[in-house]
MMTF fields as JSON, N, C-alpha, C and O atoms, coordinates in Angstrom:
{
  "mmtfVersion": "1.0.0",
  "mmtfProducer": "UNKNOWN",
  "numBonds": 483,
  "numAtoms": 484,
  "numGroups": 121,
  "numChains": 1,
  "numModels": 1,
  "chainsPerModel": [1],
  "groupsPerChain": [121],
  "chainIdList": ["A"],
  "bondAtomList": [4, 2, 8, 6, 12, 10, 16, 14, 20, 18, 24, 22, 28, 26, 32, 30, 36, 34, 40, 38, 44, 42, 48, 46, 52, 50, 56, 54, 60, 58, 64, 62, 68, 66, 72, 70, 76, 74, 80, 78, 84, 82, 88, 86, 92, 90, 96, 94, 100, 98, 104, 102, 108, 106, 112, 110, 116, 114, 120, 118, 124, 122, 128, 126, 132, 130, 136, 134, 140, 138, 144, 142, 148, 146, 152, 150, 156, 154, 160, 158, 164, 162, 168, 166, 172, 170, 176, 174, 180, 178, 184, 182, 188, 186, 192, 190, 196, 194, 200, 198, 204, 202, 208, 206, 212, 210, 216, 214, 220, 218, 224, 222, 228, 226, 232, 230, 236, 234, 240, 238, 244, 242, 248, 246, 252, 250, 256, 254, 260, 258, 264, 262, 268, 266, 272, 270, 276, 274, 280, 278, 284, 282, 288, 286, 292, 290, 296, 294, 300, 298, 304, 302, 308, 306, 312, 310, 316, 314, 320, 318, 324, 322, 328, 326, 332, 330, 336, 334, 340, 338, 344, 342, 348, 346, 352, 350, 356, 354, 360, 358, 364, 362, 368, 366, 372, 370, 376, 374, 380, 378, 384, 382, 388, 386, 392, 390, 396, 394, 400, 398, 404, 402, 408, 406, 412, 410, 416, 414, 420, 418, 424, 422, 428, 426, 432, 430, 436, 434, 440, 438, 444, 442, 448, 446, 452, 450, 456, 454, 460, 458, 464, 462, 468, 466, 472, 470, 476, 474, 480, 478],
  "bondOrderList": [1, 1, 1, 1, 1, 1, 1, 1, 1, 1, 1, 1, 1, 1, 1, 1, 1, 1, 1, 1, 1, 1, 1, 1, 1, 1, 1, 1, 1, 1, 1, 1, 1, 1, 1, 1, 1, 1, 1, 1, 1, 1, 1, 1, 1, 1, 1, 1, 1, 1, 1, 1, 1, 1, 1, 1, 1, 1, 1, 1, 1, 1, 1, 1, 1, 1, 1, 1, 1, 1, 1, 1, 1, 1, 1, 1, 1, 1, 1, 1, 1, 1, 1, 1, 1, 1, 1, 1, 1, 1, 1, 1, 1, 1, 1, 1, 1, 1, 1, 1, 1, 1, 1, 1, 1, 1, 1, 1, 1, 1, 1, 1, 1, 1, 1, 1, 1, 1, 1, 1],
  "groupList": [{"groupName": "GLU", "atomNameList": ["N", "CA", "C", "O"], "elementList": ["N", "C", "C", "O"], "formalChargeList": [0, 0, 0, 0], "bondAtomList": [1, 0, 2, 1, 3, 2], "bondOrderList": [1, 1, 2], "singleLetterCode": "E", "chemCompType": "L-PEPTIDE LINKING"}, {"groupName": "THR", "atomNameList": ["N", "CA", "C", "O"], "elementList": ["N", "C", "C", "O"], "formalChargeList": [0, 0, 0, 0], "bondAtomList": [1, 0, 2, 1, 3, 2], "bondOrderList": [1, 1, 2], "singleLetterCode": "T", "chemCompType": "L-PEPTIDE LINKING"}, {"groupName": "SER", "atomNameList": ["N", "CA", "C", "O"], "elementList": ["N", "C", "C", "O"], "formalChargeList": [0, 0, 0, 0], "bondAtomList": [1, 0, 2, 1, 3, 2], "bondOrderList": [1, 1, 2], "singleLetterCode": "S", "chemCompType": "L-PEPTIDE LINKING"}, {"groupName": "PRO", "atomNameList": ["N", "CA", "C", "O"], "elementList": ["N", "C", "C", "O"], "formalChargeList": [0, 0, 0, 0], "bondAtomList": [1, 0, 2, 1, 3, 2], "bondOrderList": [1, 1, 2], "singleLetterCode": "P", "chemCompType": "L-PEPTIDE LINKING"}, {"groupName": "TYR", "atomNameList": ["N", "CA", "C", "O"], "elementList": ["N", "C", "C", "O"], "formalChargeList": [0, 0, 0, 0], "bondAtomList": [1, 0, 2, 1, 3, 2], "bondOrderList": [1, 1, 2], "singleLetterCode": "Y", "chemCompType": "L-PEPTIDE LINKING"}, {"groupName": "PHE", "atomNameList": ["N", "CA", "C", "O"], "elementList": ["N", "C", "C", "O"], "formalChargeList": [0, 0, 0, 0], "bondAtomList": [1, 0, 2, 1, 3, 2], "bondOrderList": [1, 1, 2], "singleLetterCode": "F", "chemCompType": "L-PEPTIDE LINKING"}, {"groupName": "ASP", "atomNameList": ["N", "CA", "C", "O"], "elementList": ["N", "C", "C", "O"], "formalChargeList": [0, 0, 0, 0], "bondAtomList": [1, 0, 2, 1, 3, 2], "bondOrderList": [1, 1, 2], "singleLetterCode": "D", "chemCompType": "L-PEPTIDE LINKING"}, {"groupName": "LYS", "atomNameList": ["N", "CA", "C", "O"], "elementList": ["N", "C", "C", "O"], "formalChargeList": [0, 0, 0, 0], "bondAtomList": [1, 0, 2, 1, 3, 2], "bondOrderList": [1, 1, 2], "singleLetterCode": "K", "chemCompType": "L-PEPTIDE LINKING"}, {"groupName": "ILE", "atomNameList": ["N", "CA", "C", "O"], "elementList": ["N", "C", "C", "O"], "formalChargeList": [0, 0, 0, 0], "bondAtomList": [1, 0, 2, 1, 3, 2], "bondOrderList": [1, 1, 2], "singleLetterCode": "I", "chemCompType": "L-PEPTIDE LINKING"}, {"groupName": "ASN", "atomNameList": ["N", "CA", "C", "O"], "elementList": ["N", "C", "C", "O"], "formalChargeList": [0, 0, 0, 0], "bondAtomList": [1, 0, 2, 1, 3, 2], "bondOrderList": [1, 1, 2], "singleLetterCode": "N", "chemCompType": "L-PEPTIDE LINKING"}, {"groupName": "LEU", "atomNameList": ["N", "CA", "C", "O"], "elementList": ["N", "C", "C", "O"], "formalChargeList": [0, 0, 0, 0], "bondAtomList": [1, 0, 2, 1, 3, 2], "bondOrderList": [1, 1, 2], "singleLetterCode": "L", "chemCompType": "L-PEPTIDE LINKING"}, {"groupName": "ARG", "atomNameList": ["N", "CA", "C", "O"], "elementList": ["N", "C", "C", "O"], "formalChargeList": [0, 0, 0, 0], "bondAtomList": [1, 0, 2, 1, 3, 2], "bondOrderList": [1, 1, 2], "singleLetterCode": "R", "chemCompType": "L-PEPTIDE LINKING"}, {"groupName": "VAL", "atomNameList": ["N", "CA", "C", "O"], "elementList": ["N", "C", "C", "O"], "formalChargeList": [0, 0, 0, 0], "bondAtomList": [1, 0, 2, 1, 3, 2], "bondOrderList": [1, 1, 2], "singleLetterCode": "V", "chemCompType": "L-PEPTIDE LINKING"}, {"groupName": "ALA", "atomNameList": ["N", "CA", "C", "O"], "elementList": ["N", "C", "C", "O"], "formalChargeList": [0, 0, 0, 0], "bondAtomList": [1, 0, 2, 1, 3, 2], "bondOrderList": [1, 1, 2], "singleLetterCode": "A", "chemCompType": "L-PEPTIDE LINKING"}, {"groupName": "GLN", "atomNameList": ["N", "CA", "C", "O"], "elementList": ["N", "C", "C", "O"], "formalChargeList": [0, 0, 0, 0], "bondAtomList": [1, 0, 2, 1, 3, 2], "bondOrderList": [1, 1, 2], "singleLetterCode": "Q", "chemCompType": "L-PEPTIDE LINKING"}, {"groupName": "GLY", "atomNameList": ["N", "CA", "C", "O"], "elementList": ["N", "C", "C", "O"], "formalChargeList": [0, 0, 0, 0], "bondAtomList": [1, 0, 2, 1, 3, 2], "bondOrderList": [1, 1, 2], "singleLetterCode": "G", "chemCompType": "PEPTIDE LINKING"}],
  "groupTypeList": [0, 1, 2, 3, 4, 5, 6, 4, 7, 6, 8, 9, 9, 6, 7, 1, 7, 0, 4, 8, 5, 10, 1, 11, 9, 1, 10, 7, 12, 5, 2, 13, 9, 7, 13, 10, 12, 4, 7, 4, 0, 5, 14, 2, 3, 10, 2, 15, 12, 3, 5, 5, 5, 10, 5, 3, 6, 15, 1, 15, 7, 8, 15, 12, 12, 2, 0, 13, 0, 9, 7, 10, 4, 10, 5, 9, 0, 9, 15, 2, 10, 4, 9, 15, 5, 3, 10, 1, 15, 7, 1, 4, 5, 2, 8, 15, 6, 8, 9, 9, 0, 15, 8, 8, 9, 10, 8, 1, 15, 2, 2, 6, 9, 2, 8, 4, 12, 4, 14, 10, 0],
  "groupIdList": [1, 2, 3, 4, 5, 6, 7, 8, 9, 10, 11, 12, 13, 14, 15, 16, 17, 18, 19, 20, 21, 22, 23, 24, 25, 26, 27, 28, 29, 30, 31, 32, 33, 34, 35, 36, 37, 38, 39, 40, 41, 42, 43, 44, 45, 46, 47, 48, 49, 50, 51, 52, 53, 54, 55, 56, 57, 58, 59, 60, 61, 62, 63, 64, 65, 66, 67, 68, 69, 70, 71, 72, 73, 74, 75, 76, 77, 78, 79, 80, 81, 82, 83, 84, 85, 86, 87, 88, 89, 90, 91, 92, 93, 94, 95, 96, 97, 98, 99, 100, 101, 102, 103, 104, 105, 106, 107, 108, 109, 110, 111, 112, 113, 114, 115, 116, 117, 118, 119, 120, 121],
  "secStructList": [7, 7, 7, 7, 3, 3, 3, 3, 3, 7, 7, 1, 1, 1, 1, 1, 7, 3, 3, 3, 3, 3, 7, 1, 1, 3, 3, 3, 3, 3, 7, 6, 6, 7, 7, 3, 3, 3, 3, 3, 3, 7, 1, 1, 7, 7, 3, 3, 3, 3, 3, 3, 3, 3, 7, 6, 6, 1, 7, 3, 3, 3, 3, 3, 3, 3, 6, 6, 6, 6, 3, 3, 3, 3, 3, 7, 6, 6, 1, 7, 5, 7, 6, 6, 7, 1, 3, 3, 7, 7, 1, 7, 7, 3, 3, 3, 7, 6, 6, 1, 1, 1, 7, 3, 3, 3, 3, 3, 3, 7, 6, 6, 1, 7, 3, 3, 3, 3, 3, 3, 7],
  "xCoordList": [105.051, 105.625, 104.848, 104.472, 104.608, 103.853, 104.75, 105.805, 104.31, 104.989, 104.45, 103.351, 105.195, 104.625, 103.297, 103.155, 102.333, 100.979, 100.523, 100.834, 99.776, 99.236, 97.778, 97.389, 96.963, 95.573, 95.162, 95.869, 94.012, 93.517, 92.026, 91.235, 91.627, 90.224, 89.817, 90.647, 88.529, 87.973, 87.629, 86.619, 88.476, 88.24, 87.56, 87.145, 87.439, 86.819, 85.524, 85.01, 85.0, 83.698, 83.661, 82.642, 84.78, 84.814, 84.784, 85.009, 84.509, 84.413, 85.759, 85.807, 86.849, 88.196, 88.955, 88.919, 89.633, 90.339, 91.671, 92.345, 92.027, 93.308, 94.237, 93.788, 95.55, 96.571, 96.916, 97.201, 96.89, 97.136, 98.339, 98.345, 99.356, 100.569, 100.763, 100.62, 101.089, 101.381, 102.678, 102.826, 103.615, 104.842, 104.839, 103.821, 105.941, 106.037, 105.529, 104.901, 105.787, 105.333, 104.886, 104.851, 104.542, 104.093, 102.884, 102.857, 101.885, 100.719, 100.78, 100.901, 100.695, 100.678, 99.5, 99.223, 98.803, 97.696, 97.978, 98.291, 97.857, 98.085, 96.814, 96.054, 96.585, 95.444, 95.697, 96.796, 94.679, 94.804, 95.912, 96.528, 96.165, 97.24, 98.577, 99.516, 98.643, 99.861, 100.357, 101.509, 99.505, 99.854, 99.605, 98.618, 100.5, 100.344, 99.12, 99.047, 98.166, 96.992, 97.343, 97.075, 97.947, 98.446, 99.447, 99.524, 100.205, 101.201, 101.129, 101.013, 101.198, 101.186, 102.275, 102.331, 103.138, 104.191, 103.851, 103.531, 103.926, 103.572, 104.815, 105.909, 104.65, 105.765, 106.215, 107.378, 105.305, 105.598, 105.162, 104.359, 105.684, 105.297, 103.817, 103.198, 103.271, 101.865, 101.708, 102.668, 100.491, 100.181, 99.249, 98.149, 99.673, 98.795, 98.606, 99.447, 97.491, 97.19, 96.131, 95.419, 96.017, 94.938, 93.597, 93.543, 92.542, 91.222, 90.38, 90.691, 89.305, 88.549, 87.103, 86.495, 86.571, 85.186, 84.494, 85.037, 83.311, 82.503, 81.453, 80.624, 81.483, 80.549, 79.255, 79.238, 78.18, 76.892, 76.933, 76.133, 77.86, 77.939, 78.695, 78.892, 79.119, 79.797, 81.305, 81.988, 81.841, 83.295, 83.911, 83.302, 85.127, 85.861, 86.818, 87.365, 87.014, 87.966, 88.964, 88.619, 90.199, 91.242, 91.581, 91.878, 91.536, 91.866, 93.149, 93.387, 93.974, 95.189, 95.338, 94.775, 96.112, 96.303, 97.787, 98.605, 98.123, 99.465, 99.343, 98.996, 99.635, 99.588, 100.601, 100.329, 101.772, 102.836, 102.379, 102.758, 101.571, 101.076, 99.708, 99.249, 99.037, 97.663, 96.757, 95.928, 96.947, 96.176, 95.588, 96.178, 94.396, 93.7, 93.7, 93.521, 93.9, 93.879, 92.815, 92.685, 92.058, 91.071, 91.242, 91.138, 91.506, 91.803, 90.644, 90.028, 90.364, 89.408, 90.054, 91.251, 89.259, 89.753, 90.83, 91.573, 90.933, 91.951, 93.2, 94.128, 93.232, 94.399, 94.316, 95.186, 93.275, 93.12, 92.623, 91.948, 92.959, 92.439, 90.965, 90.558, 90.176, 88.763, 88.643, 89.495, 87.6, 87.371, 87.562, 86.918, 88.449, 88.659, 89.764, 90.088, 90.346, 91.403, 92.768, 92.946, 93.759, 93.691, 92.911, 92.829, 92.346, 91.618, 92.424, 93.305, 92.126, 92.766, 92.232, 91.022, 93.145, 92.776, 93.966, 94.896, 93.946, 95.08, 94.68, 95.548, 93.39, 92.952, 92.296, 91.946, 92.141, 91.341, 90.015, 89.542, 89.419, 88.172, 87.077, 87.328, 85.87, 84.69, 83.913, 83.834, 83.343, 82.55, 81.174, 81.051, 80.148, 78.783, 77.784, 78.143, 76.534, 75.435, 74.914, 74.012, 75.475, 75.167, 73.769, 73.243, 73.16, 71.82, 70.737, 69.598, 71.071, 70.122, 69.445, 68.231, 70.27, 69.726, 70.321, 70.111, 71.067, 71.655, 72.96, 73.444, 73.54, 74.807, 75.862, 75.64, 77.004, 78.076, 78.955, 79.432, 79.157, 79.974, 81.225, 81.246, 82.272, 83.495, 83.72, 83.598, 84.052, 84.285, 85.692, 86.095, 86.448, 87.822, 88.194, 87.492, 89.312, 89.902, 91.059, 91.597, 91.446, 92.526, 93.556, 93.347, 94.675, 95.769, 95.408, 96.096, 94.343, 93.932, 92.878, 92.155, 92.802, 91.867, 90.407, 89.556, 90.123, 88.745, 88.278, 89.08, 86.964, 86.366, 85.852, 85.1, 86.261, 85.849, 84.811, 84.95, 83.761, 82.764, 82.736, 82.374, 83.12, 83.15, 81.979, 81.507, 81.523, 80.525, 81.252, 81.88, 81.179, 81.852, 80.933, 79.729, 81.507, 80.701, 81.147, 80.588],
  "yCoordList": [72.846, 73.396, 72.874, 71.702, 73.73, 73.375, 72.705, 73.225, 71.54, 70.89, 71.486, 72.042, 71.384, 71.871, 71.168, 69.965, 71.943, 71.446, 71.851, 72.943, 70.954, 71.229, 70.816, 69.805, 71.624, 71.249, 71.822, 72.642, 71.38, 71.731, 71.991, 71.048, 73.27, 73.618, 74.832, 75.668, 74.912, 76.069, 77.124, 77.012, 78.15, 79.164, 80.422, 81.273, 80.555, 81.781, 81.511, 82.388, 80.297, 79.935, 80.084, 80.477, 79.766, 79.835, 78.447, 78.309, 77.419, 76.021, 75.44, 74.376, 76.128, 75.641, 75.675, 76.669, 74.587, 74.513, 75.247, 75.294, 75.817, 76.494, 75.602, 74.759, 75.809, 75.094, 75.929, 77.121, 75.305, 76.007, 75.367, 74.166, 76.184, 75.716, 76.503, 77.725, 75.794, 76.441, 75.861, 74.645, 76.743, 76.325, 76.935, 77.465, 76.865, 77.343, 78.767, 79.073, 79.645, 81.034, 81.691, 82.919, 80.9, 81.47, 80.706, 79.475, 81.457, 80.903, 81.374, 82.57, 80.431, 80.767, 80.066, 78.9, 80.799, 80.238, 80.493, 81.611, 79.415, 79.497, 79.101, 78.256, 79.714, 79.36, 78.016, 77.468, 77.488, 76.209, 76.243, 75.216, 77.422, 77.529, 77.898, 78.315, 77.734, 77.89, 79.329, 79.548, 80.303, 81.707, 82.01, 81.553, 82.779, 83.13, 84.03, 85.099, 83.609, 84.415, 85.352, 86.552, 84.793, 85.631, 84.869, 83.64, 85.653, 85.132, 85.989, 87.211, 85.356, 86.094, 85.5, 84.287, 86.369, 85.931, 86.378, 87.543, 85.442, 85.689, 86.017, 85.551, 86.815, 87.214, 86.097, 86.052, 85.206, 84.103, 82.792, 82.795, 81.674, 80.389, 80.103, 80.542, 79.357, 78.969, 77.66, 76.909, 77.394, 76.187, 75.312, 75.737, 74.11, 73.17, 73.483, 74.121, 73.024, 73.155, 74.231, 74.585, 74.755, 75.711, 74.988, 73.773, 75.727, 75.147, 76.058, 77.236, 75.497, 76.148, 76.328, 75.451, 77.478, 77.798, 78.231, 79.038, 77.71, 78.143, 79.104, 78.719, 80.354, 81.364, 81.314, 80.757, 81.891, 81.838, 82.368, 81.943, 83.297, 83.828, 82.896, 83.227, 81.729, 80.753, 80.888, 80.044, 81.931, 82.093, 81.302, 81.115, 80.848, 80.119, 81.031, 81.969, 80.756, 81.507, 80.51, 79.362, 80.959, 80.129, 80.694, 81.881, 79.845, 80.242, 79.582, 78.405, 80.342, 79.801, 80.384, 81.431, 79.678, 80.068, 80.23, 79.405, 81.306, 81.468, 81.438, 82.44, 80.269, 80.165, 81.107, 81.71, 81.236, 82.081, 83.523, 84.196, 84.005, 85.387, 85.493, 86.596, 84.333, 84.322, 85.076, 85.896, 84.765, 85.44, 84.451, 83.417, 84.81, 84.063, 84.901, 86.118, 84.243, 84.914, 84.26, 83.036, 85.077, 84.574, 85.359, 86.586, 84.63, 85.257, 85.121, 84.062, 86.221, 86.208, 85.531, 85.244, 85.282, 84.569, 85.339, 84.736, 86.645, 87.444, 87.667, 88.352, 87.095, 87.217, 88.323, 88.432, 89.151, 90.184, 89.529, 88.501, 90.13, 89.633, 89.995, 91.097, 89.07, 89.331, 90.493, 90.662, 91.275, 92.462, 92.18, 91.29, 92.941, 92.824, 91.867, 91.79, 91.14, 90.176, 90.82, 91.765, 90.319, 89.141, 89.394, 90.521, 88.316, 88.349, 87.627, 86.827, 87.906, 87.208, 85.789, 85.565, 84.83, 83.429, 82.547, 82.961, 81.319, 80.439, 79.012, 78.147, 78.74, 77.392, 77.396, 78.444, 76.199, 76.115, 76.792, 76.804, 77.354, 78.063, 77.538, 76.924, 77.796, 77.386, 78.628, 79.592, 78.596, 79.721, 79.207, 78.187, 79.914, 79.542, 80.494, 81.381, 80.294, 81.086, 80.34, 79.511, 80.629, 79.829, 80.076, 79.235, 81.216, 81.517, 81.481, 81.866, 81.028, 81.001, 82.355, 82.44, 83.423, 84.767, 85.494, 86.694, 84.761, 85.371, 86.103, 86.823, 85.935, 86.57, 85.48, 84.467, 85.696, 84.708, 84.962, 86.075, 83.909, 83.985, 83.132, 82.168, 83.504, 82.727, 82.399, 83.268, 81.137, 80.687, 80.114, 79.313, 80.54, 80.067, 80.111, 80.705, 79.471, 79.58, 80.559, 80.838, 81.081, 82.063, 81.674, 80.746, 82.399, 82.087, 82.367, 81.892, 83.127, 83.386, 82.376, 82.626, 81.225, 80.14, 80.568, 80.053, 81.497, 81.93, 81.403, 81.052, 81.354, 81.073, 82.391, 83.095, 82.722, 83.966, 83.671, 82.721, 84.495, 84.408, 85.773, 86.779, 85.786, 87.03, 87.037, 85.985, 88.22, 88.414, 88.947, 90.003, 88.229, 88.659, 89.543, 89.301, 90.558, 91.473, 91.42, 92.12],
  "zCoordList": [94.713, 93.495, 92.297, 92.259, 91.332, 90.148, 89.122, 88.759, 88.66, 87.549, 86.262, 86.257, 85.174, 83.912, 83.638, 83.858, 83.157, 82.937, 81.546, 81.07, 80.896, 79.564, 79.528, 80.114, 78.821, 78.558, 77.215, 76.629, 76.738, 75.414, 75.553, 75.589, 75.631, 75.883, 75.058, 74.701, 74.764, 74.072, 75.121, 75.815, 75.232, 76.267, 75.738, 76.525, 74.418, 73.886, 73.128, 72.432, 73.266, 72.695, 71.17, 70.603, 70.516, 69.049, 68.42, 67.218, 69.219, 68.787, 68.366, 67.75, 68.691, 68.434, 69.762, 70.488, 70.059, 71.344, 71.297, 70.268, 72.444, 72.611, 73.434, 74.21, 73.246, 74.009, 75.238, 75.124, 76.406, 77.66, 78.349, 78.622, 78.628, 79.296, 80.588, 80.61, 81.655, 82.931, 83.469, 83.587, 83.795, 84.459, 85.851, 86.295, 86.525, 87.906, 88.08, 89.094, 87.113, 87.266, 85.967, 85.883, 84.952, 83.676, 83.145, 83.154, 82.682, 81.991, 80.547, 80.285, 79.605, 78.181, 77.533, 77.812, 76.654, 75.889, 74.418, 74.009, 73.625, 72.183, 71.453, 71.926, 70.298, 69.465, 68.783, 68.87, 68.108, 67.417, 66.36, 66.075, 65.779, 64.783, 65.429, 64.751, 66.752, 67.563, 67.718, 68.093, 67.434, 67.687, 69.166, 69.741, 69.771, 71.178, 71.356, 70.75, 72.178, 72.493, 73.64, 73.577, 74.696, 75.783, 76.633, 76.616, 77.373, 78.311, 79.556, 79.466, 80.722, 81.988, 82.874, 83.078, 83.397, 84.302, 85.715, 85.951, 86.648, 88.038, 88.853, 88.537, 89.898, 90.757, 91.694, 92.097, 92.039, 92.948, 92.307, 91.375, 92.799, 92.215, 92.41, 93.379, 91.463, 91.512, 92.256, 92.429, 92.694, 93.453, 92.63, 92.276, 92.328, 91.642, 90.175, 89.542, 89.648, 88.221, 88.009, 88.948, 86.789, 86.527, 86.49, 86.301, 86.668, 86.535, 85.67, 85.496, 85.127, 84.072, 84.485, 85.101, 84.134, 84.446, 83.169, 82.414, 82.918, 81.79, 82.331, 83.156, 81.871, 82.354, 81.534, 80.436, 82.061, 81.365, 79.929, 79.095, 79.627, 78.259, 77.305, 76.136, 77.812, 76.98, 76.954, 76.373, 77.57, 77.576, 78.719, 79.773, 78.485, 79.5, 80.23, 79.651, 81.478, 82.305, 82.878, 83.156, 83.052, 83.641, 85.01, 85.142, 86.028, 87.387, 87.856, 87.584, 88.56, 89.178, 90.579, 90.9, 91.407, 92.804, 93.09, 92.685, 93.794, 94.341, 95.858, 96.484, 96.448, 97.91, 98.544, 99.582, 97.919, 98.466, 98.614, 99.572, 97.68, 97.726, 98.388, 98.685, 98.625, 99.122, 98.145, 98.539, 96.836, 95.794, 94.805, 94.49, 94.323, 93.281, 92.013, 92.06, 90.881, 89.58, 88.712, 88.693, 87.998, 87.057, 85.756, 85.738, 84.672, 83.387, 82.415, 82.293, 81.728, 80.633, 79.43, 79.436, 78.408, 77.224, 76.462, 75.688, 76.658, 75.961, 76.815, 76.384, 78.018, 78.885, 79.913, 80.777, 79.835, 80.864, 82.151, 82.113, 83.282, 84.547, 84.655, 84.285, 85.16, 85.384, 86.374, 87.247, 86.234, 87.047, 88.539, 89.094, 89.183, 90.618, 91.038, 92.223, 90.103, 90.43, 90.329, 89.56, 91.106, 91.958, 93.25, 93.739, 93.781, 95.049, 96.116, 95.801, 97.369, 98.475, 98.558, 98.506, 98.687, 98.841, 98.551, 97.859, 99.079, 98.836, 98.515, 98.4, 98.366, 98.029, 96.653, 96.111, 96.107, 94.89, 95.171, 96.308, 94.139, 94.367, 93.467, 92.43, 93.889, 93.144, 92.755, 93.517, 91.566, 91.072, 90.683, 90.006, 91.113, 90.76, 91.386, 92.161, 91.038, 91.591, 92.818, 92.701, 93.992, 95.175, 95.739, 96.468, 95.411, 95.931, 94.857, 95.121, 93.657, 92.535, 92.328, 92.147, 92.36, 92.202, 91.002, 90.831, 90.167, 88.985, 89.248, 88.376, 90.429, 90.78, 90.918, 91.582, 90.288, 90.327, 91.552, 91.773, 92.339, 93.546, 93.392, 92.627, 94.133, 94.21, 95.675, 96.538, 95.958, 97.331, 97.41, 96.567, 98.45, 98.629, 100.102, 100.92, 100.424, 101.753, 101.707, 100.636, 102.861, 102.913, 103.96, 104.742, 103.965, 104.887, 106.343, 107.246, 106.588, 107.974, 108.448, 109.413, 107.751, 108.075, 107.979, 108.704, 107.097, 106.848, 105.507, 104.642, 105.351, 104.049, 103.519, 104.193, 102.305, 101.665, 100.6, 99.831, 100.558, 99.496, 98.82, 99.431, 97.562, 96.77, 95.799, 95.367, 95.467, 94.421, 93.209, 93.281, 92.08, 90.865, 90.039, 89.955, 89.439, 88.624, 87.177, 86.332]
}
């Protein structure tokens, strides 16, 4: 079960940090002046804490996992889901260019005891 979580990170590359709150089934991001940037409510409880990825364009992404749904979520800085999400998976995931070919990959485990490697576009 997810405990309430708080962090303070610059997710939109504007040199100002945003406030990030995660509860059992809600993600909220507020600007430095405390205005709500976005809110997302999940159908099932989340697993663990959110994690942050800095993409080559300088924008930050927030990732969360729902083990109960076997789904991964990745949010853009404006609160929209990254293209193709949610994806199948139930473990923390890693994002990077695993083949040094300029393509961003995501690696995770799934409920069927497989390792999934996705190509992000």
